[in-house]
N, CA, C and O atoms as a printed pandas DataFrame, in Angstrom:
     atom_number atom_name residue_name chain_id  residue_number  x_coord  y_coord  z_coord
0              1         N          MET        A               1    7.451   -2.554   32.243
1              2        CA          MET        A               1    7.735   -3.058   30.919
2              3         C          MET        A               1    8.862   -2.261   30.283
3              4         O          MET        A               1    9.046   -1.083   30.588
4              5         N          GLY        A               2    9.610   -2.899   29.404
5              6        CA          GLY        A               2   10.763   -2.270   28.772
6              7         C          GLY        A               2   10.378   -1.285   27.685
7              8         O          GLY        A               2    9.227   -0.862   27.576
8              9         N          ASN        A               3   11.346   -0.944   26.908
9             10        CA          ASN        A               3   11.179    0.007   25.823
10            11         C          ASN        A               3   10.493   -0.691   24.644
11            12         O          ASN        A               3   11.111   -1.509   23.964
12            13         N          VAL        A               4    9.231   -0.374   24.403
13            14        CA          VAL        A               4    8.454   -1.018   23.340
14            15         C          VAL        A               4    8.416   -0.100   22.126
15            16         O          VAL        A               4    8.067    1.076   22.235
16            17         N          ARG        A               5    8.777   -0.643   20.974
17            18        CA          ARG        A               5    8.745    0.133   19.735
18            19         C          ARG        A               5    7.408   -0.063   19.036
19            20         O          ARG        A               5    6.840   -1.156   19.030
20            21         N          LYS        A               6    6.927    1.011   18.455
21            22        CA          LYS        A               6    5.724    0.926   17.633
22            23         C          LYS        A               6    6.146    0.466   16.241
23            24         O          LYS        A               6    7.120    0.970   15.682
24            25         N          ILE        A               7    5.420   -0.476   15.698
25            26        CA          ILE        A               7    5.680   -0.977   14.351
26            27         C          ILE        A               7    4.566   -0.479   13.434
27            28         O          ILE        A               7    3.384   -0.577   13.763
28            29         N          TYR        A               8    4.957    0.052   12.289
29            30        CA          TYR        A               8    4.009    0.511   11.271
30            31         C          TYR        A               8    4.103   -0.468   10.117
31            32         O          TYR        A               8    5.154   -0.616    9.493
32            33         N          LYS        A               9    2.989   -1.136    9.839
33            34        CA          LYS        A               9    3.003   -2.252    8.888
34            35         C          LYS        A               9    2.124   -1.941    7.685
35            36         O          LYS        A               9    1.006   -1.445    7.825
36            37         N          ILE        A              10    2.651   -2.242    6.494
37            38        CA          ILE        A              10    1.858   -2.098    5.280
38            39         C          ILE        A              10    1.671   -3.459    4.625
39            40         O          ILE        A              10    2.511   -4.352    4.732
40            41         N          PHE        A              11    0.550   -3.581    3.951
41            42        CA          PHE        A              11    0.226   -4.752    3.142
42            43         C          PHE        A              11    0.622   -4.399    1.716
43            44         O          PHE        A              11    0.224   -3.354    1.202
44            45         N          VAL        A              12    1.398   -5.259    1.076
45            46        CA          VAL        A              12    1.870   -5.037   -0.290
46            47         C          VAL        A              12    1.301   -6.152   -1.153
47            48         O          VAL        A              12    1.426   -7.329   -0.812
48            49         N          TYR        A              13    0.678   -5.791   -2.264
49            50        CA          TYR        A              13    0.096   -6.814   -3.134
50            51         C          TYR        A              13    0.313   -6.478   -4.598
51            52         O          TYR        A              13    0.818   -5.405   -4.927
52            53         N          ASN        A              14   -0.061   -7.379   -5.460
53            54        CA          ASN        A              14    0.214   -7.311   -6.896
54            55         C          ASN        A              14    1.729   -7.436   -7.142
55            56         O          ASN        A              14    2.265   -6.854   -8.085
56            57         N          LEU        A              15    2.398   -8.200   -6.281
57            58        CA          LEU        A              15    3.840   -8.415   -6.442
58            59         C          LEU        A              15    4.109   -9.407   -7.571
59            60         O          LEU        A              15    3.396  -10.401   -7.703
60            61         N          PRO        A              16    5.133   -9.145   -8.387
61            62        CA          PRO        A              16    5.523  -10.155   -9.364
62            63         C          PRO        A              16    6.072  -11.380   -8.634
63            64         O          PRO        A              16    6.673  -11.241   -7.569
64            65         N          TRP        A              17    5.878  -12.552   -9.180
65            66        CA          TRP        A              17    6.282  -13.782   -8.498
66            67         C          TRP        A              17    7.793  -13.883   -8.342
67            68         O          TRP        A              17    8.280  -14.713   -7.574
68            69         N          THR        A              18    8.545  -13.046   -9.065
69            70        CA          THR        A              18   10.005  -13.090   -9.024
70            71         C          THR        A              18   10.601  -12.299   -7.857
71            72         O          THR        A              18   11.801  -12.400   -7.605
72            73         N          VAL        A              19    9.798  -11.520   -7.147
73            74        CA          VAL        A              19   10.316  -10.648   -6.083
74            75         C          VAL        A              19   10.546  -11.435   -4.794
75            76         O          VAL        A              19    9.658  -12.128   -4.298
76            77         N          SER        A              20   11.761  -11.306   -4.272
77            78        CA          SER        A              20   12.116  -11.966   -3.011
78            79         C          SER        A              20   11.942  -10.991   -1.850
79            80         O          SER        A              20   11.714   -9.797   -2.047
80            81         N          GLN        A              21   12.053  -11.522   -0.649
81            82        CA          GLN        A              21   11.983  -10.674    0.542
82            83         C          GLN        A              21   13.106   -9.650    0.537
83            84         O          GLN        A              21   12.906   -8.502    0.934
84            85         N          HIS        A              22   14.280  -10.060    0.091
85            86        CA          HIS        A              22   15.429   -9.151    0.026
86            87         C          HIS        A              22   15.137   -7.980   -0.914
87            88         O          HIS        A              22   15.406   -6.828   -0.572
88            89         N          GLU        A              23   14.589   -8.270   -2.094
89            90        CA          GLU        A              23   14.272   -7.218   -3.064
90            91         C          GLU        A              23   13.171   -6.289   -2.542
91            92         O          GLU        A              23   13.219   -5.078   -2.755
92            93         N          LEU        A              24   12.197   -6.859   -1.867
93            94        CA          LEU        A              24   11.111   -6.060   -1.306
94            95         C          LEU        A              24   11.662   -5.094   -0.255
95            96         O          LEU        A              24   11.324   -3.910   -0.241
96            97         N          LYS        A              25   12.500   -5.615    0.609
97            98        CA          LYS        A              25   13.104   -4.779    1.650
98            99         C          LYS        A              25   13.992   -3.701    1.033
99           100         O          LYS        A              25   13.946   -2.545    1.453
100          101         N          ALA        A              26   14.791   -4.072    0.049
101          102        CA          ALA        A              26   15.681   -3.114   -0.615
102          103         C          ALA        A              26   14.882   -1.989   -1.274
103          104         O          ALA        A              26   15.276   -0.825   -1.205
104          105         N          TYR        A              27   13.775   -2.330   -1.905
105          106        CA          TYR        A              27   12.944   -1.302   -2.546
106          107         C          TYR        A              27   12.431   -0.294   -1.514
107          108         O          TYR        A              27   12.555    0.914   -1.715
108          109         N          PHE        A              28   11.865   -0.776   -0.426
109          110        CA          PHE        A              28   11.262    0.122    0.558
110          111         C          PHE        A              28   12.289    0.827    1.441
111          112         O          PHE        A              28   11.958    1.822    2.086
112          113         N          ASN        A              29   13.519    0.337    1.484
113          114        CA          ASN        A              29   14.572    1.008    2.241
114          115         C          ASN        A              29   14.853    2.412    1.719
115          116         O          ASN        A              29   15.379    3.250    2.452
116          117         N          LYS        A              30   14.512    2.677    0.470
117          118        CA          LYS        A              30   14.770    4.023   -0.057
118          119         C          LYS        A              30   13.870    5.076    0.595
119          120         O          LYS        A              30   14.129    6.273    0.475
120          121         N          TYR        A              31   12.828    4.638    1.277
121          122        CA          TYR        A              31   11.933    5.556    1.987
122          123         C          TYR        A              31   12.328    5.723    3.451
123          124         O          TYR        A              31   11.849    6.634    4.125
124          125         N          GLY        A              32   13.179    4.866    3.931
125          126        CA          GLY        A              32   13.602    4.876    5.325
126          127         C          GLY        A              32   13.884    3.441    5.746
127          128         O          GLY        A              32   13.618    2.501    4.997
128          129         N          TYR        A              33   14.416    3.283    6.931
129          130        CA          TYR        A              33   14.782    1.959    7.401
130          131         C          TYR        A              33   13.584    1.016    7.425
131          132         O          TYR        A              33   12.558    1.301    8.043
132          133         N          THR        A              34   13.737   -0.100    6.745
133          134        CA          THR        A              34   12.706   -1.142    6.714
134          135         C          THR        A              34   13.051   -2.159    7.791
135          136         O          THR        A              34   14.063   -2.853    7.695
136          137         N          TYR        A              35   12.229   -2.245    8.795
137          138        CA          TYR        A              35   12.455   -3.152    9.919
138          139         C          TYR        A              35   12.367   -4.610    9.482
139          140         O          TYR        A              35   13.177   -5.443    9.889
140          141         N          ASN        A              36   11.371   -4.905    8.645
141          142        CA          ASN        A              36   11.164   -6.281    8.194
142          143         C          ASN        A              36   10.366   -6.260    6.895
143          144         O          ASN        A              36    9.555   -5.362    6.672
144          145         N          ALA        A              37   10.599   -7.246    6.048
145          146        CA          ALA        A              37    9.824   -7.418    4.819
146          147         C          ALA        A              37    9.623   -8.908    4.597
147          148         O          ALA        A              37   10.558   -9.699    4.721
148          149         N          VAL        A              38    8.411   -9.276    4.274
149          150        CA          VAL        A              38    8.063  -10.686    4.088
150          151         C          VAL        A              38    7.245  -10.844    2.810
151          152         O          VAL        A              38    6.283  -10.109    2.586
152          153         N          VAL        A              39    7.630  -11.794    1.982
153          154        CA          VAL        A              39    6.823  -12.192    0.825
154          155         C          VAL        A              39    6.184  -13.517    1.205
155          156         O          VAL        A              39    6.860  -14.412    1.711
156          157         N          THR        A              40    4.891  -13.645    0.968
157          158        CA          THR        A              40    4.163  -14.867    1.331
158          159         C          THR        A              40    4.248  -15.884    0.194
159          160         O          THR        A              40    3.967  -15.575   -0.964
160          161         N          PHE        A              41    4.644  -17.106    0.557
161          162        CA          PHE        A              41    4.786  -18.184   -0.424
162          163         C          PHE        A              41    3.797  -19.302   -0.131
163          164         O          PHE        A              41    3.439  -19.547    1.021
164          165         N          SER        A              42    3.362  -19.974   -1.187
165          166        CA          SER        A              42    2.481  -21.132   -1.054
166          167         C          SER        A              42    3.288  -22.315   -0.530
167          168         O          SER        A              42    4.353  -22.626   -1.063
168          169         N          LYS        A              43    2.787  -22.973    0.506
169          170        CA          LYS        A              43    3.461  -24.165    1.025
170          171         C          LYS        A              43    3.362  -25.314    0.032
171          172         O          LYS        A              43    4.243  -26.172   -0.027
172          173         N          LYS        A              44    2.296  -25.323   -0.738
173          174        CA          LYS        A              44    2.067  -26.405   -1.695
174          175         C          LYS        A              44    2.985  -26.303   -2.919
175          176         O          LYS        A              44    3.587  -27.294   -3.332
176          177         N          THR        A              45    3.090  -25.086   -3.503
177          178        CA          THR        A              45    3.851  -24.926   -4.740
178          179         C          THR        A              45    5.226  -24.308   -4.542
179          180         O          THR        A              45    6.101  -24.460   -5.395
180          181         N          GLY        A              46    5.429  -23.611   -3.423
181          182        CA          GLY        A              46    6.687  -22.913   -3.188
182          183         C          GLY        A              46    6.793  -21.588   -3.920
183          184         O          GLY        A              46    7.809  -20.900   -3.823
184          185         N          LEU        A              47    5.743  -21.227   -4.656
185          186        CA          LEU        A              47    5.749  -19.979   -5.415
186          187         C          LEU        A              47    5.131  -18.845   -4.600
187          188         O          LEU        A              47    4.344  -19.070   -3.681
188          189         N          SER        A              48    5.509  -17.631   -4.963
189          190        CA          SER        A              48    4.965  -16.451   -4.305
190          191         C          SER        A              48    3.454  -16.372   -4.517
191          192         O          SER        A              48    2.945  -16.694   -5.591
192          193         N          LYS        A              49    2.755  -15.942   -3.482
193          194        CA          LYS        A              49    1.312  -15.724   -3.590
194          195         C          LYS        A              49    0.998  -14.323   -4.114
195          196         O          LYS        A              49   -0.168  -13.977   -4.308
196          197         N          GLY        A              50    2.044  -13.512   -4.345
197          198        CA          GLY        A              50    1.851  -12.183   -4.922
198          199         C          GLY        A              50    1.556  -11.092   -3.907
199          200         O          GLY        A              50    1.139   -9.994   -4.276
200          201         N          PHE        A              51    1.771  -11.387   -2.627
201          202        CA          PHE        A              51    1.588  -10.357   -1.619
202          203         C          PHE        A              51    2.570  -10.557   -0.478
203          204         O          PHE        A              51    3.220  -11.595   -0.359
204          205         N          GLY        A              52    2.657   -9.528    0.355
205          206        CA          GLY        A              52    3.555   -9.595    1.498
206          207         C          GLY        A              52    3.314   -8.425    2.432
207          208         O          GLY        A              52    2.302   -7.731    2.338
208          209         N          PHE        A              53    4.254   -8.220    3.330
209          210        CA          PHE        A              53    4.135   -7.177    4.343
210          211         C          PHE        A              53    5.485   -6.505    4.528
211          212         O          PHE        A              53    6.532   -7.139    4.399
212          213         N          VAL        A              54    5.447   -5.219    4.828
213          214        CA          VAL        A              54    6.655   -4.456    5.121
214          215         C          VAL        A              54    6.409   -3.698    6.418
215          216         O          VAL        A              54    5.350   -3.100    6.609
216          217         N          GLU        A              55    7.400   -3.730    7.310
217          218        CA          GLU        A              55    7.273   -3.071    8.610
218          219         C          GLU        A              55    8.322   -1.971    8.759
219          220         O          GLU        A              55    9.488   -2.139    8.402
220          221         N          PHE        A              56    7.873   -0.855    9.291
221          222        CA          PHE        A              56    8.738    0.290    9.565
222          223         C          PHE        A              56    8.649    0.629   11.044
223          224         O          PHE        A              56    7.637    0.367   11.694
224          225         N          ILE        A              57    9.714    1.210   11.566
225          226        CA          ILE        A              57    9.708    1.760   12.917
226          227         C          ILE        A              57    9.467    3.265   12.839
227          228         O          ILE        A              57    8.904    3.870   13.751
228          229         N          ASP        A              58    9.907    3.852   11.728
229          230        CA          ASP        A              58    9.795    5.292   11.506
230          231         C          ASP        A              58    8.457    5.643   10.858
231          232         O          ASP        A              58    8.192    5.239    9.726
232          233         N          LYS        A              59    7.626    6.379   11.560
233          234        CA          LYS        A              59    6.299    6.745   11.041
234          235         C          LYS        A              59    6.405    7.597    9.782
235          236         O          LYS        A              59    5.559    7.497    8.893
236          237         N          LYS        A              60    7.432    8.431    9.697
237          238        CA          LYS        A              60    7.587    9.286    8.521
238          239         C          LYS        A              60    7.808    8.442    7.261
239          240         O          LYS        A              60    7.218    8.720    6.217
240          241         N          ALA        A              61    8.649    7.425    7.358
241          242        CA          ALA        A              61    8.889    6.534    6.211
242          243         C          ALA        A              61    7.597    5.816    5.826
243          244         O          ALA        A              61    7.255    5.723    4.647
244          245         N          TYR        A              62    6.897    5.320    6.812
245          246        CA          TYR        A              62    5.616    4.633    6.607
246          247         C          TYR        A              62    4.613    5.556    5.896
247          248         O          TYR        A              62    3.994    5.164    4.906
248          249         N          ASP        A              63    4.461    6.769    6.406
249          250        CA          ASP        A              63    3.523    7.732    5.811
250          251         C          ASP        A              63    3.917    8.077    4.380
251          252         O          ASP        A              63    3.055    8.186    3.508
252          253         N          THR        A              64    5.208    8.248    4.137
253          254        CA          THR        A              64    5.691    8.581    2.793
254          255         C          THR        A              64    5.351    7.472    1.805
255          256         O          THR        A              64    4.899    7.748    0.694
256          257         N          VAL        A              65    5.563    6.231    2.199
257          258        CA          VAL        A              65    5.240    5.089    1.335
258          259         C          VAL        A              65    3.752    5.089    0.980
259          260         O          VAL        A              65    3.390    4.915   -0.184
260          261         N          LEU        A              66    2.903    5.281    1.968
261          262        CA          LEU        A              66    1.456    5.250    1.724
262          263         C          LEU        A              66    0.983    6.424    0.872
263          264         O          LEU        A              66   -0.029    6.314    0.179
264          265         N          GLN        A              67    1.694    7.536    0.914
265          266        CA          GLN        A              67    1.291    8.720    0.155
266          267         C          GLN        A              67    1.744    8.699   -1.299
267          268         O          GLN        A              67    1.252    9.482   -2.112
268          269         N          GLN        A              68    2.673    7.816   -1.634
269          270        CA          GLN        A              68    3.152    7.735   -3.014
270          271         C          GLN        A              68    2.031    7.241   -3.923
271          272         O          GLN        A              68    1.312    6.308   -3.565
272          273         N          PRO        A              69    1.874    7.859   -5.101
273          274        CA          PRO        A              69    0.784    7.445   -6.000
274          275         C          PRO        A              69    0.974    6.051   -6.604
275          276         O          PRO        A              69   -0.001    5.381   -6.945
276          277         N          PHE        A              70    2.234    5.617   -6.734
277          278        CA          PHE        A              70    2.486    4.278   -7.267
278          279         C          PHE        A              70    3.877    3.808   -6.856
279          280         O          PHE        A              70    4.742    4.606   -6.492
280          281         N          HIS        A              71    4.070    2.489   -6.924
281          282        CA          HIS        A              71    5.353    1.852   -6.646
282          283         C          HIS        A              71    5.594    0.823   -7.749
283          284         O          HIS        A              71    4.704    0.037   -8.075
284          285         N          ILE        A              72    6.785    0.830   -8.315
285          286        CA          ILE        A              72    7.119   -0.089   -9.412
286          287         C          ILE        A              72    8.289   -0.989   -8.993
287          288         O          ILE        A              72    9.358   -0.505   -8.622
288          289         N          ILE        A              73    8.066   -2.298   -9.059
289          290        CA          ILE        A              73    9.131   -3.283   -8.841
290          291         C          ILE        A              73    9.079   -4.268  -10.014
291          292         O          ILE        A              73    8.027   -4.832  -10.317
292          293         N          ASP        A              74   10.217   -4.463  -10.662
293          294        CA          ASP        A              74   10.307   -5.371  -11.824
294          295         C          ASP        A              74    9.219   -5.083  -12.864
295          296         O          ASP        A              74    8.601   -6.007  -13.394
296          297         N          ASN        A              75    8.994   -3.817  -13.147
297          298        CA          ASN        A              75    7.997   -3.354  -14.130
298          299         C          ASN        A              75    6.552   -3.662  -13.739
299          300         O          ASN        A              75    5.660   -3.605  -14.586
300          301         N          TYR        A              76    6.312   -3.983  -12.483
301          302        CA          TYR        A              76    4.949   -4.197  -11.971
302          303         C          TYR        A              76    4.557   -3.009  -11.112
303          304         O          TYR        A              76    5.342   -2.538  -10.289
304          305         N          ASN        A              77    3.356   -2.536  -11.306
305          306        CA          ASN        A              77    2.816   -1.489  -10.446
306          307         C          ASN        A              77    2.238   -2.185   -9.220
307          308         O          ASN        A              77    1.098   -2.651   -9.231
308          309         N          ILE        A              78    3.043   -2.247   -8.167
309          310        CA          ILE        A              78    2.580   -2.927   -6.958
310          311         C          ILE        A              78    1.683   -1.995   -6.150
311          312         O          ILE        A              78    1.759   -0.775   -6.295
312          313         N          LYS        A              79    0.858   -2.555   -5.321
313          314        CA          LYS        A              79   -0.096   -1.789   -4.516
314          315         C          LYS        A              79    0.291   -1.894   -3.042
315          316         O          LYS        A              79    0.797   -2.921   -2.590
316          317         N          VAL        A              80    0.044   -0.819   -2.308
317          318        CA          VAL        A              80    0.303   -0.816   -0.869
318          319         C          VAL        A              80   -0.902   -0.224   -0.149
319          320         O          VAL        A              80   -1.599    0.642   -0.676
320          321         N          ARG        A              81   -1.125   -0.707    1.051
321          322        CA          ARG        A              81   -2.145   -0.111    1.905
322          323         C          ARG        A              81   -1.802   -0.382    3.365
323          324         O          ARG        A              81   -1.024   -1.281    3.682
324          325         N          GLU        A              82   -2.390    0.402    4.228
325          326        CA          GLU        A              82   -2.163    0.249    5.647
326          327         C          GLU        A              82   -2.633   -1.134    6.083
327          328         O          GLU        A              82   -3.698   -1.600    5.676
328          329         N          PHE        A              83   -1.827   -1.780    6.915
329          330        CA          PHE        A              83   -2.236   -3.060    7.484
330          331         C          PHE        A              83   -2.726   -2.800    8.889
331          332         O          PHE        A              83   -2.004   -2.254    9.722
332          333         N          LYS        A              84   -3.953   -3.193    9.145
333          334        CA          LYS        A              84   -4.531   -2.987   10.482
334          335         C          LYS        A              84   -4.441   -4.276   11.264
335          336         O          LYS        A              84   -4.934   -5.319   10.834
336          337         N          PHE        A              85   -3.802   -4.193   12.422
337          338        CA          PHE        A              85   -3.603   -5.353   13.281
338          339         C          PHE        A              85   -4.908   -5.821   13.869
339          340         O          PHE        A              85   -4.932   -6.795   14.623
């Protein structure tokens, strides 16, 4: 098998409905390279469901994010927790 990277994934919730995937990724990039960021949208309404996921390749960035007491995006105190596959 080839070179397999470990992905460290967090669950992000209490997101304001105005936050896009780009904004989510940009916010978490300040902790280290963000491999991927996804905001979940309702297929029925097209509006954000208020949660998403962020993936890191760097464990240090991942650990730093989880250790922060709070995260603020668009004046919302968003919540993060480890996502278990």
